[in-house]
C-alpha positions in Angstrom: 20.3 38.6 19.6 18.4 37.1 16.2 15.8 38.9 14.9 12.7 36.5 14.0 11.5 37.0 10.0 7.8 36.9 10.9 7.1 39.0 8.1 8.5 36.6 5.2 5.8 34.1 5.7 3.9 36.5 3.4 6.9 35.5 0.5 4.7 32.0 -0.2 1.5 34.3 -1.6 4.2 37.1 -3.0 7.4 35.2 -4.8 8.2 38.6 -6.4 8.1 42.2 -5.2 9.8 43.3 -2.1 9.8 42.3 1.3 11.1 44.3 4.7 13.0 42.7 7.0 15.0 43.0 10.1 18.8 43.4 9.9 21.6 43.2 12.2 19.6 42.9 15.4 20.6 46.3 16.2 21.2 49.8 14.8 24.9 51.3 13.7 26.0 54.6 14.5 27.1 55.9 10.3 28.7 58.6 12.4 31.3 56.0 13.8 34.7 56.1 12.3 35.1 53.5 9.3 38.5 51.5 9.3 39.6 49.9 6.3 42.0 47.4 5.9 43.5 45.9 2.4 46.6 44.3 0.8 46.7 47.3 -1.5 45.9 50.5 -1.9 45.4 53.4 -5.0 44.6 56.9 -4.7 43.4 58.9 -7.6 44.0 62.6 -6.5 42.2 63.8 -9.6 39.1 62.3 -8.7 39.4 62.0 -5.0 38.8 58.5 -4.9 41.1 55.6 -3.4 40.7 52.1 -4.7 41.4 49.2 -2.2 42.1 45.8 -3.1 42.9 42.3 -1.8 41.1 40.8 1.2 39.4 44.0 2.0 37.3 44.2 5.1 35.8 47.5 6.4 34.4 48.2 9.7 32.0 50.4 11.2 31.0 49.8 14.6 29.5 46.8 15.0 29.5 46.4 10.9 31.8 44.6 9.0 32.0 44.3 5.0 34.2 42.4 3.0 34.8 42.1 -0.8 37.6 41.6 -3.4 37.9 45.2 -4.1 36.5 48.6 -2.6 36.0 52.0 -4.1 36.0 55.2 -1.3 34.8 58.4 -2.5 35.6 61.3 -0.8 32.9 64.3 -0.2 35.9 66.6 -0.6 39.2 67.2 -2.1 40.9 66.8 1.4 39.9 63.4 1.6 38.5 63.6 5.2 35.0 62.9 4.7 33.8 59.7 3.3 30.8 59.7 0.8 30.6 56.4 -0.4 32.4 52.8 -0.4 31.6 50.9 -3.4 32.3 46.8 -3.0 32.6 44.4 -5.6 33.5 40.7 -5.9 32.4 38.2 -3.2 30.7 40.8 -0.8 29.8 39.8 2.6 28.1 42.1 5.3 27.6 41.2 8.8 25.8 43.2 11.4 25.3 41.1 14.7 23.9 37.7 14.0 22.5 38.9 10.3 24.8 38.3 7.3 24.1 39.1 3.6 26.4 38.1 0.6 25.9 39.5 -2.8 27.8 40.5 -6.2 28.4 44.4 -5.3 27.2 46.7 -2.3 27.0 50.6 -2.3 27.5 52.0 1.2 26.2 55.6 1.6 28.0 56.7 4.8 25.8 59.9 5.9 22.4 58.1 5.1 23.7 55.0 6.7 21.8 52.9 3.8 23.6 49.9 2.1 22.7 48.5 -1.2 23.7 45.2 -1.8 22.9 43.9 -5.6 23.2 40.8 -7.7 22.5 37.0 -6.2 21.7 38.4 -2.9 21.3 36.0 0.0 20.5 37.4 3.6 20.9 34.3 6.8 19.2 34.9 9.8 20.1 32.4 11.9 18.7 28.9 9.9 16.4 31.1 8.1 17.6 31.8 4.3 16.0 35.1 2.3 17.3 35.5 -1.3 16.5 38.5 -3.7 18.2 40.7 -6.6 18.6 43.7 -4.6 18.7 44.3 -0.8 18.9 48.0 0.7 19.9 47.9 4.5 19.3 51.0 6.6 22.0 50.8 9.4 20.4 53.7 11.3 17.2 51.5 12.1 18.4 47.5 11.6 15.5 47.4 8.6 15.9 46.2 5.1 14.1 45.3 2.1 14.7 42.9 -0.6 13.2 43.1 -4.1 13.5 41.2 -7.3 12.5 37.3 -7.0 12.4 37.5 -3.4 12.7 33.6 -2.1 12.7 32.4 1.9 13.4 28.8 3.7 12.1 29.2 7.1 12.7 26.7 9.8 10.0 25.8 12.0 10.2 26.6 15.8 12.4 29.4 15.1 11.8 32.9 16.9 
């Protein structure tokens, strides 16, 4: 179900700053398994990280994150629990019918927060919202967009 961008109407009066919007049509389960697919994998035992490159696609519940490369940081040396994912290059985040694009993204798995930076574009149906930085809470399905926020709202859309 597409969530409306009704609160985005304020943007005309506030072109810079922050804007709270709905994201994903549903909240995600941050405790769900994280599935990663990529062309290549390099593991660094010394710092407890893994780097996936080439057509990286990460899934967790209804959320999908795609990028050129993703660095996975583990919470412990046994590499059994993921702390964060740092995606770079042509980052796309999809949840429900909402999609966001950016240059980079950091997903903090335990908190369920995804921070996208660099020419962020959020698309919800025909509505488009842009900014420099967007923080998405997958636990409650909200997002906050900051830095020269702009929007295009299509009349008659819910």
